[in-house]
C-alpha positions as CSV (number, residue, x, y, z in Angstrom):
1,M,-71.3,33.6,-189.7
2,A,-72.2,30.9,-190.4
3,T,-74.7,30.2,-193.4
4,A,-77.5,28.2,-193.0
5,L,-77.4,25.2,-196.0
6,N,-81.0,23.1,-195.3
7,K,-83.9,22.7,-192.7
8,L,-85.6,20.0,-192.1
9,D,-88.5,18.9,-190.3
10,W,-90.8,16.4,-188.9
11,F,-94.1,16.2,-187.1
12,G,-96.2,13.4,-185.2
13,E,-99.5,13.2,-183.2
14,D,-100.1,10.9,-180.8
15,V,-95.7,9.8,-180.9
16,S,-93.9,7.8,-178.7
17,L,-90.0,9.3,-177.6
18,A,-88.8,6.6,-179.6
19,D,-90.7,7.9,-182.6
20,V,-89.4,11.3,-182.3
21,D,-85.9,9.6,-181.7
22,T,-86.1,8.1,-185.2
23,A,-87.2,11.0,-186.8
24,L,-84.3,13.0,-185.3
25,A,-81.9,10.6,-186.3
26,R,-83.5,10.7,-189.7
27,L,-82.9,14.5,-190.4
28,R,-79.5,14.5,-188.9
29,A,-78.6,11.9,-191.6
30,Q,-80.7,14.1,-194.4
31,A,-79.2,16.9,-193.3
32,G,-75.4,15.3,-193.4
33,A,-75.6,15.4,-189.8
34,E,-72.7,12.5,-189.7
35,A,-70.4,13.9,-191.7
36,P,-67.0,13.3,-189.3
37,S,-66.2,17.4,-189.6
38,M,-69.6,17.9,-188.0
39,R,-69.7,19.6,-184.9
40,T,-72.7,18.4,-183.0
41,S,-74.7,19.9,-179.8
42,V,-73.1,21.3,-176.8
43,M,-75.5,20.8,-174.6
44,T,-79.8,20.6,-174.2
45,H,-81.4,23.0,-173.5
46,L,-84.9,22.5,-172.0
47,A,-88.0,25.0,-171.9
48,W,-91.0,25.5,-170.1
49,V,-93.0,27.4,-172.1
50,P,-96.9,28.0,-171.4
51,A,-99.2,28.5,-174.6
52,E,-98.7,32.1,-174.2
53,W,-95.3,32.2,-173.9
54,L,-94.4,30.1,-177.0
55,E,-94.0,32.9,-179.6
56,P,-91.4,35.2,-177.0
57,A,-89.5,31.2,-177.1
58,R,-89.2,31.0,-180.2
59,A,-88.2,34.3,-181.2
60,A,-85.7,34.2,-178.2
61,L,-84.2,31.4,-180.1
62,E,-83.4,32.6,-183.2
63,G,-79.8,33.8,-183.8
64,M,-78.7,31.4,-181.3
65,A,-77.4,28.1,-183.9
66,E,-73.9,29.7,-184.5
67,L,-73.6,30.1,-180.7
68,H,-75.0,27.4,-179.5
69,P,-75.6,24.2,-181.9
70,S,-77.6,22.1,-179.0
71,R,-80.6,20.3,-178.9
72,T,-83.3,22.2,-177.8
73,I,-86.5,20.6,-176.2
74,L,-89.6,22.8,-176.1
75,L,-91.9,21.2,-173.5
76,L,-95.7,22.6,-174.3
77,P,-97.9,22.0,-171.7
78,E,-101.9,21.8,-172.0
79,P,-103.1,20.3,-168.9
80,T,-106.7,20.9,-169.9
81,A,-106.6,18.7,-172.9
82,Q,-109.5,16.7,-172.8
83,D,-106.8,13.4,-174.0
84,N,-103.8,12.2,-172.5
85,R,-101.0,12.1,-175.3
86,I,-98.2,14.0,-177.0
87,D,-97.6,16.0,-180.1
88,A,-94.2,16.2,-181.1
89,R,-92.5,18.4,-184.3
90,A,-89.2,18.3,-184.4
91,E,-86.4,20.6,-186.9
92,V,-82.8,20.0,-188.0
93,E,-81.2,22.8,-189.7
94,R,-77.6,22.4,-190.9
95,W,-74.9,25.8,-191.1
96,E,-71.8,25.8,-192.7
97,V,-69.1,27.6,-191.3
98,P,-67.0,29.4,-193.5
99,D,-63.4,29.6,-194.2
100,T,-63.5,25.8,-192.5
101,D,-64.2,22.3,-193.3
102,R,-66.8,22.2,-190.4
103,G,-70.8,22.3,-190.0
104,L,-73.1,23.0,-187.1
105,V,-76.2,21.5,-186.7
106,T,-79.0,22.7,-184.4
107,E,-82.2,20.1,-183.4
108,V,-85.5,21.7,-182.2
109,V,-88.0,19.8,-180.8
110,E,-91.5,20.7,-179.4
111,L,-93.3,18.2,-177.2
112,T,-97.2,19.0,-176.4
113,L,-98.0,17.4,-173.5
114,R,-101.6,17.0,-173.3
115,G,-103.5,16.0,-170.2
116,S,-102.0,13.6,-167.7
117,R,-99.0,13.9,-169.8
118,T,-98.0,17.4,-168.8
119,Q,-97.1,16.0,-164.9
120,A,-94.3,13.9,-165.9
121,P,-91.8,15.8,-168.1
122,A,-89.0,14.6,-166.6
123,S,-89.2,11.0,-167.7
124,I,-90.8,12.5,-171.0
125,V,-87.1,14.4,-171.7
126,E,-84.8,12.2,-170.3
127,P,-85.0,9.4,-173.3
128,L,-83.8,13.1,-175.4
129,L,-81.0,14.6,-173.2
130,I,-77.8,14.0,-174.9
131,S,-75.6,11.7,-172.6
132,D,-72.5,13.5,-170.8
133,L,-73.6,17.0,-172.5
134,P,-74.8,20.0,-169.6
135,V,-78.4,20.5,-169.4
136,F,-80.5,23.9,-169.4
137,L,-84.1,24.9,-168.1
138,R,-85.4,28.0,-169.4
139,W,-88.8,28.7,-167.4
140,R,-91.0,30.9,-169.3
141,G,-93.3,32.6,-166.8
142,E,-93.1,32.3,-163.2
143,P,-92.7,28.7,-161.8
144,P,-95.2,26.7,-160.1
145,W,-93.5,26.4,-156.6
146,G,-93.5,23.2,-155.6
147,A,-95.4,21.4,-158.2
148,P,-94.5,18.1,-159.5
149,E,-93.6,19.6,-162.9
150,L,-91.1,21.5,-161.2
151,E,-89.4,19.9,-159.2
152,Q,-89.2,16.1,-161.9
153,L,-87.4,18.8,-164.2
154,V,-85.0,20.5,-161.9
155,G,-84.1,17.3,-160.8
156,I,-82.4,16.7,-164.0
157,T,-80.8,20.5,-165.1
158,D,-77.6,21.9,-164.4
159,R,-79.3,25.1,-164.8
160,L,-82.5,26.6,-164.3
161,I,-83.1,30.3,-166.5
162,V,-85.9,32.2,-165.2
163,D,-86.8,35.9,-166.1
164,S,-88.4,37.1,-162.7
165,T,-90.1,40.1,-165.1
166,E,-92.2,37.7,-165.9
167,W,-93.4,37.0,-162.1
168,D,-96.1,39.3,-160.0
169,D,-95.6,40.8,-156.8
170,V,-91.9,40.4,-156.9
171,P,-90.0,40.0,-154.0
172,G,-92.0,37.5,-152.9
173,P,-91.6,34.6,-155.0
174,Y,-87.8,35.3,-154.6
175,S,-87.8,33.4,-151.3
176,Q,-89.6,30.1,-152.9
177,L,-86.7,30.6,-155.7
178,A,-83.8,30.6,-153.3
179,E,-84.9,26.7,-152.2
180,L,-84.0,26.1,-155.6
181,F,-80.0,27.3,-155.1
182,P,-78.9,24.2,-153.1
183,L,-80.8,22.0,-156.1
184,C,-79.3,23.8,-159.1
185,A,-77.0,26.3,-160.6
186,A,-80.1,29.5,-161.2
187,S,-79.9,32.2,-163.5
188,D,-82.0,35.3,-164.0
189,I,-82.4,37.3,-167.0
190,A,-84.1,39.9,-165.2
191,W,-80.9,40.4,-163.1
192,A,-78.4,40.0,-166.3
193,R,-80.5,43.1,-167.7
194,T,-78.9,44.9,-164.3
195,A,-75.0,44.4,-165.5
196,R,-74.7,47.3,-167.3
197,W,-76.3,49.4,-164.4
198,R,-74.6,47.8,-161.3
199,S,-71.1,47.9,-163.4
200,H,-71.5,51.5,-163.5
201,L,-72.6,51.8,-159.6
202,A,-69.4,50.2,-159.0
203,T,-67.4,52.4,-160.2
204,M,-69.0,54.9,-158.2
205,W,-67.5,53.1,-154.7
206,P,-66.6,54.6,-152.1
207,G,-69.1,57.6,-153.1
208,I,-72.3,55.2,-152.6
209,A,-71.2,53.5,-149.3
210,D,-73.6,55.1,-147.0
211,V,-76.8,55.5,-149.5
212,Q,-80.1,55.0,-147.6
213,R,-82.6,55.5,-151.0
214,V,-82.3,53.7,-154.5
215,R,-85.2,55.1,-156.8
216,V,-85.2,53.2,-160.1
217,R,-87.3,53.6,-163.1
218,G,-87.7,50.1,-164.9
219,T,-89.5,46.8,-163.8
220,A,-90.3,45.9,-160.4
221,A,-87.9,42.8,-160.9
222,Q,-85.3,44.9,-162.0
223,A,-85.7,47.7,-159.0
224,W,-85.9,44.7,-156.4
225,L,-83.1,42.8,-157.9
226,L,-80.8,46.3,-158.0
227,C,-81.6,47.4,-154.4
228,G,-81.0,43.6,-153.6
229,W,-77.3,43.9,-154.4
230,L,-77.1,47.2,-153.2
231,R,-78.2,45.8,-149.8
232,A,-75.9,42.5,-149.7
233,R,-72.6,44.3,-151.0
234,L,-73.0,46.7,-148.7
235,G,-74.1,45.2,-145.8
236,R,-76.9,47.1,-145.4
237,E,-80.7,46.0,-145.0
238,D,-81.9,49.2,-144.4
239,I,-81.5,50.4,-148.0
240,A,-85.0,52.0,-149.0
241,L,-86.3,51.2,-152.6
242,E,-88.5,53.0,-154.8
243,H,-90.4,52.1,-157.7
244,D,-91.0,53.9,-161.1
245,P,-92.9,50.8,-163.1
246,A,-91.2,51.0,-167.1
247,A,-91.1,48.4,-169.6
248,K,-87.3,48.2,-168.9
249,L,-84.5,49.4,-167.0
250,E,-84.3,53.1,-168.1
251,G,-82.9,55.1,-164.6
252,V,-81.4,55.0,-161.4
253,A,-81.4,57.8,-158.6
254,L,-79.3,57.5,-155.5
255,D,-80.7,59.4,-152.3
256,G,-82.3,61.8,-154.8
257,E,-79.3,62.6,-157.5
258,P,-79.6,60.5,-160.5
259,V,-77.2,58.2,-161.9
260,P,-76.3,59.1,-165.3
261,L,-77.0,56.5,-168.0
262,P,-74.2,53.6,-168.3
263,P,-72.3,53.4,-171.7
264,G,-73.5,50.9,-174.0
265,D,-77.1,50.0,-175.5
266,P,-79.1,46.8,-173.6
267,P,-78.5,43.6,-175.1
268,A,-81.1,42.0,-177.6
269,P,-83.4,38.8,-175.9
270,S,-81.2,36.1,-177.6
271,D,-78.1,37.9,-176.9
272,V,-79.2,37.8,-172.8
273,L,-80.4,33.8,-173.0
274,S,-77.0,33.1,-175.1
275,D,-75.1,34.6,-171.9
276,E,-76.8,32.4,-169.5
277,L,-76.1,29.3,-171.7
278,E,-72.3,29.7,-171.2
279,R,-72.5,30.0,-167.6
280,F,-72.2,26.5,-165.4
281,T,-71.8,27.4,-162.1
282,P,-73.9,29.0,-159.3
283,D,-73.6,33.3,-159.0
284,P,-73.7,33.7,-155.1
285,V,-73.5,37.7,-155.9
286,Y,-76.7,37.1,-157.5
287,E,-78.0,34.4,-155.0
288,A,-77.5,37.2,-152.1
289,A,-79.2,39.7,-153.9
290,V,-82.3,38.0,-154.3
291,L,-81.7,36.7,-150.6
292,A,-81.7,41.0,-149.4
293,A,-84.5,41.4,-152.2
294,T,-86.8,39.4,-149.7
295,Q,-85.7,41.6,-146.2
296,R,-88.6,43.4,-145.5
297,P,-86.9,46.6,-143.9
298,G,-86.9,49.8,-146.4
299,R,-89.4,48.5,-148.7
300,S,-91.0,51.2,-150.2
301,L,-93.0,51.0,-153.7
């Protein structure tokens, strides 16, 4: 485990991006990040975070510093603000790795985009992206499909990370999500949280080949993604879904027969996000599940 040595921060109102870059350079120098032994960022992690998602977003970042030394940029949109400006907060934290001569540095920048500044986020963050490193975009809540801010940020992103548990009326939005698949790789935290169950169900092959009905106790997103996965893997659109609403994935039944609980414990939110930041290429199994979930035959809620 790395040990936090020090944390430095800066705040400014109505700033330019040059002000933010200068502040980061000064904080890094004060933290000793320019030492030859220092290992710096391995990615740029963007997050679009409306006000209601700010605290969950900050909580998900906790515990990730050791695994993903990165520059994280939280974009906090305030489109109804009466003025047009950027307020910024920058934080640099240095970590010491025991028994090595190396350290870790994490940088977190919060950019509050007020008024019209919410309409051009890509041009705002581009000067802060670290050259030659991958860019991940975590979108909190349901994206505004077709909106310029989404299209702009997807255009500078290598991987889009969503959580369709945060969306209303799934599986409807999955068809709009699928339109983004050719533009960038996509991850869904709701999908990641079904991994234990998918692995467990796969061990039941070939007994599940003829399943007609799946009943899922969990979120609507988890239910539809599990059903879509079964439809896609078995090549059958006629598999019906029955959904028992719950805050997390608690149980699965096939044709009325409960499936034993899979081994292990559900991962923590920061662990799920951390795993998604390890993935760089598209996931064709996930994409097929999303597309299969939008098929109308067998829909039953």
